[in-house]
N, C-alpha and C positions, 0 to 999 in steps of 0.2 A: 370454416367458412373456403367456400371454394372457390380459386381464381379460374378465371375463364382464358386461356394463352389458343390465341390465333395463329397457325402457320401459312403465311402465302405462298406458294410455290413448293407445296410438300411431295411433290414427286422427285423433285430434286437433291445430290446429293447432302447438299446442306439439309436441307427440309425434313428430308426425311430422319438425317442423324439426331436433328434437335427434337423431332417428335419421339422417336425412340428412346432417345434419355428421360424426355419427360411422362413417358406415358403408363411407369409404374409410381409413379408420385402421389403422395395420397395428396385431397383435397386439389386436385388438378383437373379441369376440363379441357379437353382438345378439342380445335376446330380445325381439320387440314382442308386447306382449300389448293385446289389446281385447276387451269381448265385446258392439261396437255391433250394432245391429240395425236398420237396414244397415250400417252405420258410415259414419264420413264427419266426423265432430266438432260441438260444437254450432252453430256459426257457419253453417256449410252446411246444419244440417237443422233446425235450432230458432231459431237465432239473426239473423245479419246479413243474410242472403241471401234465405231466407224472408219475413223482416219487409220488406226492400224491394221486396220481389214486392208485398205489399199495400200497402204506402203510392204505391207508382206509379201506384194504379189509384184512390186517393182523391186523390192529389194532380192528377190530370188534371179530376175533378170538381170540387175547390176550386177550382181555376183559371180554370175555364171558369165557374163561380158566381160569380168575382170580375169577370170578363170585360166591361165595358155592351157589348162588342160582338157579343157573343154573345146568342142568345135561349133561355134555357131554361139548366137543367143535366141532364147524362147522365146515366143510370140505368146503375149499374153492376153487373154479372150476380155475384153471390158466387161461383156454381158453379163459374163459366169463370175466377174470379179465383184459384179455390184448388187447380183443376183445372190450371190454369199451372205455377200455384208447385209442385206436387207434380211435374210435370216437368221441372220445371228444375232444382228442387231432386236429382231422381233423379239428373240430367246430373249436376252439380255433384259429387255424394257419390260415384257411378261413378268419377269422376275422380280423386278421392283418393284411395279404394281402390286403383285401379290402380297410382299413383303409389307405395302404399307396398307394393302386393306384387311391385312391380318390383325394389323393394330385396331381396326374399326370393331371388331371381335366385341373389345372393352366396351364397358359400360360406358364410361367417363370421354370417349373415341367417338368423333363423326367427321365424315369425311363428305365434303360438297364440291363437285365437279363442275364449279363456275367457275368465271371469272370474277377476281375480287376488286373492290375501287375504297378508296377512302371516303366516307361522309366528312367526319370529322377524326380528331386527335386518335381516338379509340372506336371508331363506331365504323364495320365494316360493313358496305353491301355486295353481296353474293346474289346475282339474279334480284327476285322482287325480297329478297329478305335483307334484315340490318342483322350484324352480331356486334353486342356490345362485350367489348373483351378487356380485361384487365390487363391485358400484355399482347403486343402483337410484334412475330417473327418475319421478317421480310426474308425471302429466300428465292428472288424469281429468273437468279440467274443472266444471261448477260444477252444480245444479239449482236448483229455484224453492226458495225460500223463503216459508214459511207462517209468520206472526208468530202469537205465543202469543195468541189471543184467548179471552175464553173463549165456548165455543159454535162456536168455526170448525170441529170436527170433527164438528157434527152439521147442517152446511148446507152447500148444493151452492155451487160456487165454481170460476169460470174463471181460467185463468192464462192467461200469454202464450202459452205452448204452446197451451191448447186453442184460444185467438183465432185462430193462423195457420190450424186447419182450419175454422173453423164458417162454416155457407152461410146460418145465419141468425139473428139478433139477437131477445130482446126488446124493448120501448117504452123500459123505463128500466133504469137500473142505478147502482150505488156502486160506485165503485172506491177501493181503496186501494193510495196510492204514488202520488207524481209525481214520481219519478226518471226517468231516461232510457227507460226503460221505458213508463212512464207518458204522457211528453211524446210517445214517437211511437205509440204504440197507443189513447190516447182520442181523437184527430182522426177516426182511422180508424172507432172504432166509433161515430160521431155521422155524418161523414161519407158513410160508407158502409151502414154499419150503422144508420142515420136513428134512434139514440137517445139519449134526452136523459139526462145522468148528472150525478151528484153527485160529485166529486173529493174525497178527505181526504189532508193532506197533514201529518204531524209538523213540518216545518221551518216558519221564519219565511218563508223564502225559497226557493225551488224549483231556481234556480241558483246552487248552495253553490260553484262554482268561477269563477263569472264576476260581473264586478262589479254592482254595485245596478243602473245604467244601462242595462245589457243586459236584466239580470233585470224588472227594471217595465217594459221592453217584451215582452219575451215574455211572461209574464203578460198583460198588457193586449190581447196579442194574443189569446192563447185565451180569453180571458173577453168578447172582443166579437164573435169570429167562430165561437166553436164552442158548440154550446146543452150547454154543463158549467157546473157551482155549483161553483168551484173554493174552496176550504176550509183555510189554512193555518192552521197552529199547532193542527191538530185530529186530535187520535188515537179510534179507536173503541178500546172496553172490553167491550164481547161483543158477542153477533149473534147472533140465533134467527129461523126459520125460521115467517115468516107463515101464516096460515089457507089463503090463495091460490096458497100455494106458492114464495111470495118471498121477500125479506129483511128483516128489520129491525136495524139497526146502532144501538149504544146508543153516544153521541158526547160527548165531553169537550174543551172550547175555555175555556182562560183562566178555568178553575174552575168554568164552566157547564155541565148537562148539557144533550145533545140527543139527538134520534132522528131514523134516515134511513130509509126504507122504500123499497126498490123492487124489478123483477123478478127482477134478476141481479146476486151480487156477482162485480166481479173483483178478483186479487190481484195486482197489480203492485208488490209488496212487494220486489222484487230477487232476486238469485240470493246462493247459497251455495256455500264448495267441496264438491265431490262427494266426500268422503270415508267417508262412512257404510261403505260396504262391503268398505274394506279390513283390517278387523280389526286398527287402528292399537294397538290395546290392547297386541298381541302383542309390540310391539317399543320403542324406547325413544323413538316420535314422541309430543310432545304437543303437540296440533295446537288450542292456546287462540286461540280469536277475537279476545281481549282484547288481544294479546301478538304481538310480529312472532317467529313463530314458525318462518317461514323467514327467512333475511339478505340482504342485497341480492347476492350471490354464485349465489345460486338454492341454497344450500345448505341444509337443516336446522340449525334451531339445535340440534339433539339427536342427529343423527349425523351426522355432517362428509361423510359417504360416501350419502348421500341425499339427491336435490335435487328441488326442485317446485314445479313450472312451471305458468304458466297461470293459469286462473282456481283451479287446485286451491290453490293459496297464499294465496288473498286478498288479494293485494296490488294487482293493478289489473286487473280484469276487463274487459283489452280485445285483438280477433285483433290487431292488430300488436304489440301488448307480447306475448301469447301466445308469437308467433313469434319474437321477439328472445330474451324468456327460453329458449326450448328451445336455440337456439344456445348463449347464454351459458352453460348448465346442460352443453351438451356439452365447452364448449371448457375450462372448469372442471373438470369430470370427468379430463381428459385434463391438464390441469395439476396437481390432485390428483395423480396417479398418476405422473405426471412431477416432485413436489418443488416444484412452479412454485408464484408468486404468483398466487391467483386475481383474477380481473377480478371489478368491482363494477360491475353493470347498475344505472346514474342516469340514465334517457332524458329529453330534452325533453317539456313536460309538451306532450302534442297529441290532443287529444279532438273526436269530432263526434257530435252528437246531431241525428237528423234529425225537427226539430221542424217542427209544423205540415206534417204529410205529406211533410216533405222539401222543400217549398216554400221556408221560412225554415229554415233548417238553424243550429245554433248550432255553431261554432266556438272552441276556446282553442286556440293554438298558443303556447308558452312560458309568460313573465308575462302577467299579468294586472294591471291598474293596482294592486288588493289585493294579491295578491301580493307585487309587486316593492317594495311599503312595510313588509316585513317582513326586508329585505335593507338591508346599507350602499349600494345603488345610486342616486347623484343622477340623477333620468330627469326627461324629461319625456312624459308621455298627452296624444294629438290623438286626439278625435273626432270621427264623419263620418255623417249623417243619409244611409241609401241616395238617398233622395227627393232630396237635394243633386245626386244626378247621373242625368242625363234618360232615361240608357237603363234603366234601372230603371222609371220612369215608361211608357217604350213597350212594356215588357213588362206592364204592368200586375203588378208586385209591388214597389210603391214602401212596404213597410215595411221598417222594423230599420235598423241601425247597427254600427258597427264601432270602433275602438279600438288605437291603435299604442302600443307603449310603449319608447320610445327613451333607450338610457344618455348624458346632458346632456353629458359631457365628452367622447367618442368617437365619438356616432354611434351606436354598437352599436345594432341593433334586436333588443331582448329579449322583446318578444312582440308577440301581436296574436291580437286576439278579435272576432269579430260575430255579428252573426245577423241574418241577410237573405239573399236570394237569392242563391243558387250559391256562398255561404259555404264549403260542402263542396268545392268544385272548387280555390276559389285557397289552402285550407288548404294543399295542395301546393308551392304556390310561397312562401308563408310559411313550412314548414318550413325550407325551402331558404335562404332570407335569415336565419331564425332560426338554424338548427345551422349554419351558416358563418358567422358572427358577422357577417356584412354591415353595413358603414359605410351609413345610410340615404344619406346624400350619394351612394352607389356605387351607389344602385338605379336602373336605366333609369327615367328619367319621360318616357314614348316608348308612345303607343296609335296600335296600329296602324287600329286601326277601331272605333267606340263597342263598348264591350264592357262589362260589369260588371265585369272589375278596374278599371276606371276611378275605382272605389272606393279601392282600393288608390293610383293616382297622387296623389289627393288628398290619404290620410293622408301620403305617405313627402313632399308638397310642405309640409304644412302642418308637417311633423315639423323638415325642416331651417329653416323660419322661426325656429320655438320655439327649438332650437338655435342660430341665429344672432343671437338678440336676447337 
């Protein structure tokens, strides 16, 4: 008996990962649905790849400006930045589309370039057709989150999508939101766009997943190195247009009201699952954002034959997570079909934020010292400043620090977090160390040449000494 599996959102990272896992399975018929124009998925078109293209341009200017050996800061050509980004993104997306369309060369695979909506639990409408599915995989990604602020619908605002295409900026702006999107794009607006910004963040701390020491270091660097007025524990209560076409935000902080005026409003208030057009009300699914409506098996809580993966499930909107969730969902579709036990997806924490234009990225792999305190582990945590290793000074990137968390009983490395130059590059090494459960005493202490990973060597030595003591 052949099972018909419909994947909605097949161009995205989660959707194509699920399709590639299922395509060679016997007795499986695949219908891949996506209405993307041109198609390619969020990461390639509006997320990871294009944003890093912009940040890299700003990073060159930032580093030149902070290197006393160089005279003057270079001028960034915004038209060229955006044109180059568009050219590269087009190539990335084309490769993704080709990969998906290659799957349709199989007899058991069909691609439908239309919008999908639910007719009932397992019947999907695509244009004038209806598809009867045994299983449905929803991988529709995410969309911009617009906060419900009084007056927001009556003013002009720019989101991260708009910034990716902008070739000019006004003199001043006010930013709502300083999560990972704000941390990455705010420096771009000041370094490349030449803007002065007021940044409003609702939380007390901007790095909610990092230890206080790293949060303090990151916040201090932003306030010292970029022309921004960063206001934490501050929220906008209403917004209106000014007579000269700018915006006026009314704010509240610790019970006190305030007003911020600027030329342009930017919304970096995160993303939410893109489910609005699916007509889920016709199905058993109830995507309540205040509850875990998708299980760790990637099954929808309300329908065991519907799996929701990637940004669409709201669990953890990160590219590599989306891919792994797609694979997990595909394998669990087969397990459910064969009446076998389903796998639970419970990954090691692994986040990278390209803070300070990617010159000083933030990374966390595994536990932080704060999170390990919520477990039964006996541990030691050691911290090292980047400037303690001369190589960071020679590269004119002396800021930042890193922390290593180790089980004090058996030496297992439980976590690493860093806010420093090349932290993103070191993340893979630390992922291998953490996910394989290495004993810190087995991590080689051997530098082949003065390089920034010497920071890890120093942490390893200090952790070994702490365990021995």
